[in-house]
C-alpha positions in Angstrom: 76.3 -1.3 6.3 74.5 2.0 6.6 71.7 0.5 8.6 74.2 -1.1 11.0 76.0 2.2 11.5 72.8 4.0 12.2 71.8 1.4 14.7 75.1 1.6 16.5 74.9 5.4 16.5 71.4 5.1 18.1 72.9 2.7 20.6 75.5 5.3 21.6 72.8 7.9 22.1 70.9 5.4 24.3 74.1 4.7 26.3 74.5 8.5 26.8 70.9 8.7 27.9 71.4 6.0 30.5 73.5 8.6 32.5 71.2 11.5 31.9 67.7 10.2 32.3 66.4 10.3 35.9 64.5 7.6 37.8 62.9 4.5 36.3 62.8 6.1 32.8 66.4 4.9 32.5 64.9 1.5 31.6 64.0 2.7 28.1 67.6 3.6 27.0 69.0 0.5 28.8 66.7 -1.7 26.7 68.0 0.1 23.6 71.6 -0.5 24.6 70.8 -4.2 25.1 68.5 -4.9 22.2 69.9 -2.7 19.4 73.0 -4.8 18.7 70.9 -7.9 18.0 68.6 -5.9 15.7 71.5 -4.3 13.9 73.2 -7.7 13.2 69.9 -9.2 12.0 69.4 -6.3 9.6 73.0 -6.3 8.5 72.8 -10.0 7.6 69.7 -9.6 5.3 70.9 -9.9 1.7 68.7 -8.5 -0.9 69.4 -9.1 -4.6 67.3 -7.6 -7.4 66.4 -11.0 -8.9 65.7 -12.7 -5.5 62.3 -14.4 -5.1 60.5 -15.6 -2.1 61.6 -19.0 -0.8 59.3 -21.8 -1.9 58.8 -25.1 -0.1 59.9 -28.1 -2.0 58.4 -31.5 -1.6 60.2 -34.8 -1.9 58.9 -37.1 -4.6 59.2 -40.5 -3.1 57.8 -42.3 -6.1 60.9 -41.7 -8.1 63.2 -43.5 -5.7 64.4 -47.0 -6.6 62.5 -49.8 -5.0 65.6 -51.8 -3.9 64.6 -55.1 -5.4 
């Protein structure tokens, strides 16, 4: 939740800069206003638990399936 709040605060700063920055440099804060919400949501949805391990791929063992005879 803290990272989301920081991202949204940074977005407000970018929004303010859109009205202050002259010329084509305004593209940089505009990009921040557009991109930061998506980044903030992605970081907010990351769940980390102390015992979490990396995901491993599982293979399907087809030899254990019944033959159907």
